[in-house]
Structures are given as structure tokens and as C-alpha cells.
Backbone as CSV, one residue per row, in Angstrom:
resi,resn,N_x,N_y,N_z,CA_x,CA_y,CA_z,C_x,C_y,C_z
1,MET,-12.774,219.343,130.297,-11.621,219.576,130.596,-10.501,219.504,130.829
2,CYS,-9.295,219.454,130.411,-8.262,218.526,130.648,-6.891,218.940,131.318
3,ILE,-6.375,218.351,131.890,-5.529,218.588,133.124,-3.935,217.258,132.812
4,ILE,-2.866,218.190,133.326,-2.114,217.414,133.688,-2.123,216.930,135.222
5,THR,-2.167,215.819,134.893,-1.535,215.297,136.624,-0.708,214.103,136.671
6,THR,0.152,213.733,137.759,1.102,213.037,138.311,0.572,211.706,138.633
7,VAL,1.398,210.583,137.433,0.340,209.355,138.574,2.271,208.602,138.846
8,VAL,2.412,207.864,139.530,3.771,207.112,140.348,2.866,205.917,139.846
9,LYS,3.664,204.505,139.174,3.497,203.325,138.911,5.291,202.735,138.602
10,PRO,5.059,201.773,139.630,6.550,200.627,139.291,6.622,200.749,137.988
11,LYS,7.879,201.276,137.342,7.813,200.165,136.022,9.107,199.129,136.049
12,LEU,8.286,198.333,135.322,9.303,196.790,135.502,9.854,196.284,134.426
13,CYS,10.558,195.841,134.019,11.248,194.576,133.221,11.729,193.933,133.676
14,TYR,11.077,192.825,131.800,11.473,191.454,132.138,13.499,191.184,131.751
15,VAL,13.314,189.817,133.102,14.816,189.700,132.926,15.064,188.201,132.861
16,GLY,14.242,187.686,133.459,13.827,185.862,133.407,13.964,185.809,134.699
17,VAL,13.177,184.468,135.328,12.843,184.708,136.240,13.990,184.273,136.950
18,ARG,15.033,183.423,136.833,16.302,183.062,137.433,16.907,184.551,137.820
19,ALA,17.069,185.353,136.962,17.814,187.132,137.329,17.175,187.293,138.240
20,ALA,15.483,187.101,137.809,14.971,188.681,139.346,15.013,187.783,140.458
21,ALA,15.113,186.430,140.535,15.049,186.306,141.603,16.488,186.057,142.349
22,LEU,17.701,186.212,141.892,19.090,186.844,141.942,18.892,188.302,142.443
23,ALA,18.150,189.310,141.181,18.169,190.823,141.840,17.717,190.602,143.447
24,SER,16.495,190.306,143.425,15.452,189.892,145.135,16.597,190.278,146.009
25,GLU,17.583,188.918,146.228,18.599,188.676,146.924,19.737,189.683,146.757
26,GLY,19.500,190.886,146.378,21.003,191.172,145.420,22.167,191.095,145.177
27,ILE,21.841,189.589,144.344,22.853,189.463,143.971,22.905,189.938,142.033
28,SER,23.754,190.001,141.436,24.041,190.690,140.579,24.238,188.884,139.806
29,SER,23.897,188.718,138.853,23.059,187.909,137.717,24.314,188.471,136.512
30,GLY,24.364,187.293,135.746,25.306,188.072,134.183,24.564,189.063,133.517
31,ARG,23.484,189.661,133.921,22.778,190.693,132.707,22.912,191.929,133.758
32,GLY,23.708,191.717,134.821,23.960,193.096,136.068,23.019,193.143,136.870
33,SER,22.592,194.075,137.218,21.877,194.326,138.646,20.433,195.265,138.611
34,GLY,19.550,195.083,139.354,18.712,195.782,139.472,18.549,196.701,137.415
35,TRP,17.892,197.893,137.447,17.728,198.398,136.558,18.453,198.363,134.608
36,ALA,20.244,198.220,135.140,20.902,197.995,134.639,20.892,196.819,133.484
37,LEU,19.830,196.751,133.565,19.986,194.672,132.395,19.205,195.063,131.527
38,LEU,19.464,195.945,130.875,18.725,195.992,129.659,20.243,195.620,128.612
39,THR,20.470,194.543,127.922,21.281,194.364,127.164,20.987,193.732,125.867
40,ALA,21.944,193.068,124.652,21.224,192.940,123.371,21.322,191.231,123.734
41,GLU,21.687,190.386,124.463,21.018,189.024,125.109,20.233,189.026,125.107
42,ALA,20.050,187.378,124.406,18.584,187.260,124.638,17.934,186.527,125.916
43,LEU,16.552,186.879,125.904,16.463,186.706,127.500,15.836,185.253,127.207
44,PRO,15.515,184.322,128.354,15.076,183.557,128.766,13.576,183.849,128.630
45,PRO,12.804,182.987,128.060,11.116,182.634,128.230,10.794,182.353,129.468
46,PRO,9.353,183.176,130.141,8.996,182.336,131.363,8.923,180.755,131.188
47,PRO,8.831,180.400,132.703,8.629,178.582,132.761,6.705,179.111,132.468
48,ILE,5.784,178.384,131.410,4.807,177.801,131.492,4.392,177.013,132.868
49,THR,3.932,177.652,133.993,3.813,177.180,135.058,2.036,175.901,135.012
50,LYS,1.485,176.337,134.609,0.258,175.790,134.054,0.341,175.602,132.692
51,SER,-0.167,173.907,132.201,-0.089,174.482,130.283,-1.989,174.501,130.364
52,ASP,-1.497,174.722,128.869,-3.403,174.988,128.002,-3.630,173.518,128.142
53,ALA,-3.199,172.133,128.435,-4.357,171.048,128.692,-5.006,170.949,129.727
54,ALA,-4.269,171.531,130.503,-4.777,171.752,132.091,-5.471,172.937,132.122
55,PHE,-5.611,174.391,131.400,-6.503,174.685,131.486,-7.715,174.534,130.683
56,ALA,-7.804,173.949,129.569,-8.181,173.237,129.150,-9.837,172.235,129.252
57,ALA,-9.145,171.852,130.411,-9.666,170.772,130.862,-10.507,171.226,132.345
58,GLU,-10.504,172.785,132.460,-11.184,173.638,133.423,-12.208,174.637,132.401
59,GLY,-12.339,174.409,130.574,-12.622,174.686,130.519,-12.466,176.152,129.666
60,LEU,-11.422,176.496,129.506,-10.751,177.767,129.456,-9.484,177.023,128.543
61,GLU,-9.276,179.447,128.030,-8.612,178.735,126.644,-7.787,180.717,126.107
62,PHE,-6.726,180.527,126.226,-5.624,181.337,125.737,-6.344,181.746,124.009
63,VAL,-6.329,182.797,123.722,-6.441,183.067,122.321,-5.479,184.046,121.981
64,VAL,-4.522,183.958,121.153,-3.940,184.466,119.933,-4.497,185.689,119.177
65,GLY,-4.635,187.094,119.796,-5.128,187.576,118.680,-6.411,188.449,119.298
66,HIS,-6.774,189.535,117.985,-8.002,190.374,118.852,-9.327,190.707,117.702
67,ASP,-9.116,189.429,116.884,-10.281,189.645,115.526,-11.745,189.162,116.179
68,ALA,-11.555,187.977,116.915,-12.964,187.775,117.741,-13.491,188.481,119.487
69,VAL,-12.570,189.429,119.567,-12.799,190.162,120.632,-13.420,190.778,120.315
70,SER,-14.964,190.862,121.413,-15.887,191.644,121.866,-15.449,193.327,121.758
71,LEU,-15.618,194.384,121.329,-15.066,195.502,122.273,-16.230,195.902,123.371
72,ALA,-17.497,195.469,123.035,-17.857,196.035,124.772,-17.981,195.217,125.633
73,GLU,-17.669,193.479,125.279,-17.282,192.664,126.441,-15.886,193.331,126.929
74,LEU,-15.316,193.900,125.958,-13.765,194.441,126.896,-13.846,195.420,127.466
75,ASN,-14.698,196.662,127.078,-15.142,197.673,128.069,-15.500,196.811,129.369
76,ASP,-16.460,196.066,129.213,-16.791,195.711,130.167,-16.243,194.746,131.187
77,LEU,-14.932,194.364,130.872,-14.173,193.502,130.911,-12.863,194.918,132.295
78,PHE,-13.113,195.350,131.451,-12.451,196.989,131.227,-13.110,197.482,133.146
79,GLU,-13.799,197.859,132.599,-14.288,198.641,133.612,-14.812,197.618,134.817
80,ARG,-14.918,196.203,135.463,-14.762,195.336,136.201,-13.624,195.488,136.941
81,VAL,-12.334,195.515,136.714,-11.532,195.754,137.006,-10.615,197.058,137.279
82,GLY,-11.820,198.090,137.238,-11.565,199.822,137.823,-10.544,200.045,136.850
83,PHE,-10.456,199.820,135.049,-9.616,200.337,133.949,-11.249,201.500,133.817
84,PRO,-10.431,202.384,132.653,-11.122,203.623,132.514,-12.221,202.873,131.323
85,LYS,-13.132,203.240,130.939,-14.159,203.023,129.673,-13.591,203.466,128.857
86,ARG,-13.024,202.997,127.136,-12.171,203.661,126.164,-13.693,202.798,124.988
87,ASP,-13.144,204.419,124.104,-14.081,204.449,123.209,-13.686,203.466,122.111
88,PRO,-14.882,202.723,121.596,-14.632,201.770,120.882,-14.089,201.878,119.692
89,GLY,-14.426,202.919,119.009,-13.784,203.496,117.551,-12.253,203.295,118.027
90,ARG,-11.954,204.036,118.854,-10.870,204.430,119.494,-10.160,203.095,119.942
91,LEU,-10.200,202.100,120.775,-9.995,201.169,121.228,-10.096,200.068,120.084
92,ALA,-10.785,200.125,118.786,-10.079,199.577,117.874,-9.314,199.247,117.211
93,ILE,-9.020,201.343,116.794,-7.374,201.353,116.465,-6.251,200.935,117.208
94,ALA,-6.662,200.705,118.456,-5.297,200.583,119.349,-5.172,198.892,119.025
95,LEU,-6.501,198.162,118.907,-5.908,197.027,119.086,-5.255,196.224,117.916
96,ALA,-5.816,197.040,116.572,-5.312,196.831,115.362,-3.431,197.152,115.211
97,ASN,-3.357,198.296,115.721,-2.264,198.474,115.912,-1.381,197.652,117.094
98,THR,-1.835,196.926,118.194,-1.186,196.199,118.841,-0.281,194.828,118.092
99,HIS,1.078,194.693,118.686,1.983,193.723,118.196,1.020,192.575,118.807
100,CYS,1.453,192.068,119.923,0.652,190.816,120.238,-0.553,191.147,121.521
101,THR,-1.912,190.700,121.315,-2.925,190.242,121.902,-3.256,189.212,122.157
102,MET,-3.411,189.038,123.893,-4.160,187.150,123.787,-4.904,187.888,124.963
103,TRP,-5.852,187.093,125.174,-7.338,186.304,126.136,-7.525,185.922,126.063
104,ILE,-8.413,185.308,127.012,-8.525,184.058,127.205,-10.237,183.911,127.346
105,ARG,-10.550,182.517,127.144,-11.905,182.456,126.589,-12.454,181.633,127.503
106,CYS,-13.824,181.198,128.148,-14.823,179.990,128.554,-15.309,179.330,127.010
107,THR,-14.720,178.080,127.330,-15.494,176.465,126.567,-16.235,175.787,127.125
108,ARG,-16.404,176.595,128.254,-17.916,175.579,128.554,-18.567,176.285,129.597
109,GLY,-19.613,176.448,129.143,-20.565,177.547,131.082,-20.840,176.640,131.035
110,SER,-21.605,177.461,132.286,-21.249,177.185,133.448,-22.055,178.151,134.359
111,ARG,-22.177,178.072,135.433,-22.789,179.276,136.560,-22.286,180.249,136.687
112,TRP,-20.468,180.218,136.847,-20.012,180.982,136.712,-19.333,181.756,135.474
113,ALA,-19.478,181.112,134.379,-19.487,182.238,133.243,-19.967,181.110,131.855
114,ARG,-20.360,182.235,131.076,-21.351,181.245,129.644,-20.062,181.288,128.776
115,MET,-20.269,180.341,127.848,-19.399,179.646,126.269,-19.429,181.161,125.747
116,GLY,-17.839,181.061,125.828,-17.481,182.317,124.832,-16.882,183.366,125.643
117,GLN,-17.562,183.737,126.802,-17.640,184.838,127.571,-15.420,185.385,127.438
118,LEU,-15.667,186.235,127.644,-14.361,186.623,127.637,-14.087,187.351,129.364
119,LEU,-12.852,186.590,130.033,-12.518,186.381,131.355,-11.211,187.188,131.653
120,GLY,-10.302,187.385,130.204,-9.017,187.708,130.539,-8.945,188.573,129.249
121,PHE,-7.792,189.647,129.552,-6.656,190.069,128.329,-5.811,190.616,128.885
122,ALA,-5.004,190.689,127.352,-3.648,191.282,127.818,-3.125,191.610,126.483
123,ARG,-2.461,192.603,126.305,-1.542,193.546,124.915,-0.252,193.231,125.524
124,ALA,0.528,193.796,124.026,1.903,194.381,124.202,1.749,195.352,122.807
125,THR,2.101,196.558,123.274,2.779,197.169,121.732,4.148,197.414,121.416
126,SER,4.873,197.727,120.365,6.560,197.154,120.797,7.301,197.814,118.757
127,ASP,7.858,197.761,118.670,8.371,198.203,117.267,9.272,197.022,116.683
128,LYS,8.598,195.931,117.427,9.083,194.664,116.825,9.899,193.948,116.425
129,ALA,10.651,194.993,116.850,12.674,194.302,117.112,13.312,193.955,118.119
130,LEU,13.318,195.016,119.295,14.004,195.879,120.635,13.007,196.066,121.414
131,THR,12.009,196.456,121.925,11.410,196.834,122.945,9.822,196.393,122.736
132,ALA,9.163,195.807,123.910,7.856,196.064,124.201,7.146,196.453,125.569
133,THR,6.225,196.899,125.670,5.300,196.829,126.748,4.247,196.491,126.690
134,ILE,4.153,196.191,128.377,2.491,195.204,128.026,1.552,196.149,128.836
135,TRP,0.598,196.145,128.280,-0.228,196.872,128.505,-1.892,195.829,129.596
136,ASP,-2.776,196.856,130.092,-4.164,196.333,130.154,-4.248,194.712,130.688
137,VAL,-3.288,194.623,130.860,-3.918,193.312,132.118,-4.961,193.067,132.705
138,ALA,-6.273,192.027,132.627,-7.359,192.561,133.001,-7.839,191.335,133.166
139,ILE,-8.031,190.875,134.882,-8.882,189.148,134.462,-10.419,189.720,135.002
140,ASN,-11.484,188.842,134.679,-12.462,189.204,135.303,-12.145,188.912,137.131
141,PRO,-13.101,190.215,137.784,-12.536,189.632,139.476,-13.526,188.247,139.656
142,ALA,-14.474,187.351,139.198,-14.796,186.986,139.729,-13.489,185.654,138.894
143,TRP,-13.102,185.139,138.514,-12.109,184.345,138.181,-10.476,185.030,138.389
144,GLN,-10.315,186.008,139.440,-8.839,186.074,139.623,-9.012,185.378,140.952
145,LYS,-6.925,184.749,140.623,-6.448,183.914,142.209,-6.747,182.456,141.502
146,SER,-6.892,182.072,140.185,-7.008,181.063,139.821,-5.919,180.765,138.620
147,GLY,-5.459,181.202,138.472,-4.023,181.100,138.249,-4.107,182.447,136.836
148,LEU,-5.475,182.762,136.131,-5.479,183.238,134.307,-4.566,184.206,134.213
149,GLY,-4.513,185.247,135.422,-3.582,186.359,135.072,-2.259,185.772,135.274
150,ARG,-1.413,185.324,135.978,-0.127,184.593,135.672,-0.088,183.864,134.328
151,GLY,-0.871,182.947,134.051,-0.976,182.357,132.577,-1.116,183.546,131.537
152,VAL,-1.767,184.862,131.472,-1.617,184.991,130.358,-0.430,186.142,130.469
153,VAL,0.034,186.347,131.597,1.746,187.345,131.482,2.470,186.128,130.784
154,GLU,2.929,185.403,131.316,3.512,184.333,130.914,3.621,183.901,129.732
155,ARG,2.493,183.205,128.729,1.701,183.370,127.606,2.664,184.883,126.565
156,LEU,2.405,185.948,127.035,2.480,186.755,126.451,3.861,187.258,126.473
157,THR,4.547,187.126,127.452,5.766,187.544,127.827,7.083,186.553,126.811
158,ALA,6.089,185.162,126.549,6.646,184.183,125.819,6.988,184.674,124.817
159,ALA,5.449,184.315,124.266,5.515,185.101,122.525,6.530,186.624,122.362
160,LEU,6.785,187.427,123.016,7.616,188.898,123.160,9.266,188.054,122.895
161,VAL,9.812,187.401,123.653,10.535,186.807,123.599,11.302,185.510,122.624
162,GLY,9.762,185.223,121.774,9.869,184.386,120.809,10.137,185.199,119.977
163,ASP,9.461,186.684,119.412,10.167,187.525,118.613,11.057,188.196,118.788
164,GLY,11.911,187.611,119.785,13.753,188.080,119.859,13.484,189.309,120.500
165,ILE,12.113,190.062,121.032,12.876,191.557,121.653,13.299,191.141,123.088
166,THR,14.472,191.728,123.136,14.924,192.119,124.366,15.042,192.962,125.381
167,THR,13.869,194.006,125.286,13.677,194.654,126.373,12.310,194.900,126.271
168,ILE,11.548,194.054,127.733,9.847,193.967,128.055,9.370,194.568,129.177
169,THR,8.977,195.367,129.149,8.334,196.421,129.912,7.158,196.533,130.512
170,LEU,6.872,196.952,131.274,5.003,197.744,132.164,5.347,197.826,133.140
171,PHE,3.906,198.962,132.858,3.552,199.901,134.280,2.791,199.199,135.417
172,ALA,3.104,198.924,136.169,2.483,197.725,137.391,1.512,198.620,138.355
173,GLU,0.462,198.516,138.455,-0.594,198.771,139.900,0.259,198.218,140.547
174,PRO,0.586,199.144,142.190,1.507,198.416,143.068,0.736,197.748,143.705
175,GLY,-0.414,196.981,143.562,-0.862,195.545,144.023,-0.523,194.339,143.801
176,VAL,0.030,194.797,142.571,0.612,193.616,141.785,2.211,193.517,141.363
177,VAL,2.364,193.902,141.500,4.534,194.097,141.527,4.406,192.970,141.864
178,GLY,4.073,192.367,142.994,4.644,191.275,144.018,4.392,189.754,142.451
179,LEU,3.597,190.019,141.863,3.239,189.115,141.514,3.682,189.098,140.180
180,TYR,4.321,190.200,139.554,5.389,190.511,138.391,6.892,190.139,138.767
181,GLU,7.237,190.036,139.814,8.180,189.762,140.639,8.515,188.627,140.375
182,LYS,7.751,187.980,140.580,7.874,186.127,140.781,7.760,185.817,139.078
183,LEU,7.065,186.322,138.199,7.129,185.842,136.709,8.272,186.517,135.574
184,GLY,9.199,187.204,136.642,10.550,187.175,136.081,10.990,188.954,135.742
185,PHE,9.913,189.417,136.573,10.835,191.154,136.028,11.054,191.434,137.552
186,VAL,12.046,192.851,137.337,12.269,193.671,138.272,11.859,194.969,137.926
187,ARG,11.498,195.844,139.112,11.361,197.538,138.903,12.355,198.195,139.274
188,GLU,12.212,199.745,138.358,13.127,200.464,138.781,13.665,201.004,139.795
189,PRO,14.642,200.663,140.917,14.839,201.203,141.913,13.802,201.942,142.787
190,SER,13.896,203.037,142.216,13.666,204.844,142.595,12.174,204.901,142.358
191,GLY,11.790,203.880,141.079,9.933,204.038,140.799,10.680,205.397,139.289
192,VAL,9.062,204.901,138.822,8.926,205.608,137.509,7.779,206.839,137.837
193,GLN,7.928,208.323,138.521,7.073,209.381,137.853,6.871,209.417,136.702
194,GLY,5.620,209.349,135.908,5.100,210.111,134.866,3.967,210.563,134.754
195,MET,3.885,211.341,134.069,3.280,212.907,133.773,1.696,211.949,132.604
196,ALA,0.483,212.168,132.666,-0.135,211.865,132.351,-0.991,212.576,132.242
197,PHE,-1.785,213.031,130.758,-2.595,213.979,130.212,-4.072,213.548,130.659
198,GLN,-5.437,214.183,131.014,-6.223,213.455,131.453,-7.068,214.412,130.926
199,ARG,-8.519,213.518,130.388,-10.013,214.315,130.510,-11.075,214.015,130.926
200,THR,-11.496,214.784,131.843,-12.919,214.980,132.871,-14.091,214.782,131.906
201,SER,-14.958,213.962,132.315,-16.024,213.882,131.623,-16.975,214.643,132.009
202,ALA,-18.238,215.147,131.975,-19.238,215.369,132.681,-19.595,214.340,133.554
203,ALA,-19.450,213.480,133.738,-19.683,212.226,134.484,-18.717,212.712,136.048
204,GLY,-17.394,213.017,135.362,-16.289,213.011,136.500,-15.608,211.653,135.995
205,GLY,-15.737,210.659,135.145,-14.702,210.162,135.339,-13.701,210.611,134.487
206,ALA,-12.609,210.043,134.468,-11.272,210.004,134.401,-10.378,208.905,133.099
207,LEU,-10.093,209.722,131.711,-9.761,208.678,130.572,-8.374,208.818,130.692
208,MET,-7.480,208.560,131.509,-6.031,207.807,131.386,-5.394,207.396,130.122
209,LEU,-4.656,208.564,129.052,-4.438,208.302,127.985,-3.326,207.457,127.817
210,ALA,-2.490,207.548,129.733,-1.476,206.134,129.905,-1.714,204.867,129.295
211,ARG,-2.677,204.813,129.715,-3.279,203.256,129.722,-3.463,202.688,128.397
């Protein structure tokens, strides 16, 4: 059965850490304030708060591209964080058409993770010139609050800024809006209400095509 439903998630736009801090204080920066920040000027890349070397010392590696990502393992990660499971064939097509994919690999086996395990993921779709949208930011629950979420979003955003993209947006889960604001994103003041097309399965699960 297919239904139309309303899903409310804050829409955020990347403006840079300094501009976001000013906006949070109600101070207008050179880019304007609030949602009126979309200009053609170059965006500053986000600072990388924890280096690749520091993560490597902990047995963690950020990997660009999706070629080595196991679809089964990625779907398992999505389920662990409460995202809907995706059809493997369609997920493969989605990854092939993604502008930038970044995932986190464990490089040293331990009691918390096996060597090579996928611990985190994020991707961005884009017209490759003006705009990009970040999707599917997921960190293994056992590794949350370890800096991996911040690390992957910083690096993915920096890659998009490096490509010259001036409008970078995402739809955030309400519980993590504060994290994105610290990373240089600002929200549309009144929130964004979007319509989503849902398909409910016999088991009662819903596949949100908006994800």
C-alpha cells in the first residue's frame, strides 16, 4: 500500500563555522543572516578537528568512494541506526550516482570491531557545480560519541567545498541539529515541511524514499 505522509525535519545549510556562530547570536555576517545566506561567494571549508593521523592511531580510516563498501554491511549499519533497509540493487544504483561517498573502516581488529568493518557512512548528491545535499549520515551505535560523526561530516563537507559547490544542505534528525550547527550549518528559521512517498510492507516497515 502506498500513502502520502508529511515528514517534518529541519533543513540546514552550510555557511562556515564562523558565520554559523554569528547567526546563532543573531549577528549578521557578510553573507547575510539565517536562511538568506545562499550567495555565489566561496565557502570556507570546515576545520578538521581531529586529524587522520589521530584516527589512524586508533585503528580508524576515512575512505572516499563506494567501490569497497559491502551493500549488506551498509544495510546492516542503516538498520542499526534506525534507517530503513534499502533494496540492494537500488542501493547500488544510488551509490553509483552519488557525487561523493565517504565511509569509515576499522583497520585494527578488537573486541569492539573486526578488521575492515564499516563503522560509519555518509554521502552527498550534487549537480557537481552549484548545489549538494548530504544524506545517510550513520555511525555504528557502539562508536557514537567517539568523534566519528563529526569527523565524517567535516571531511565530506570539506570535499564538497573543495569542488567549488556553494550551497550544501541536509535534512537533519531533530536530535542532532545541535551537532550540525557546531559544524557550520544553520537552519531555516521556520523549519521545512516536506511530503514523502511511503511504501508499507507486509511486515509493517516503511521505506522512506526521501532518504
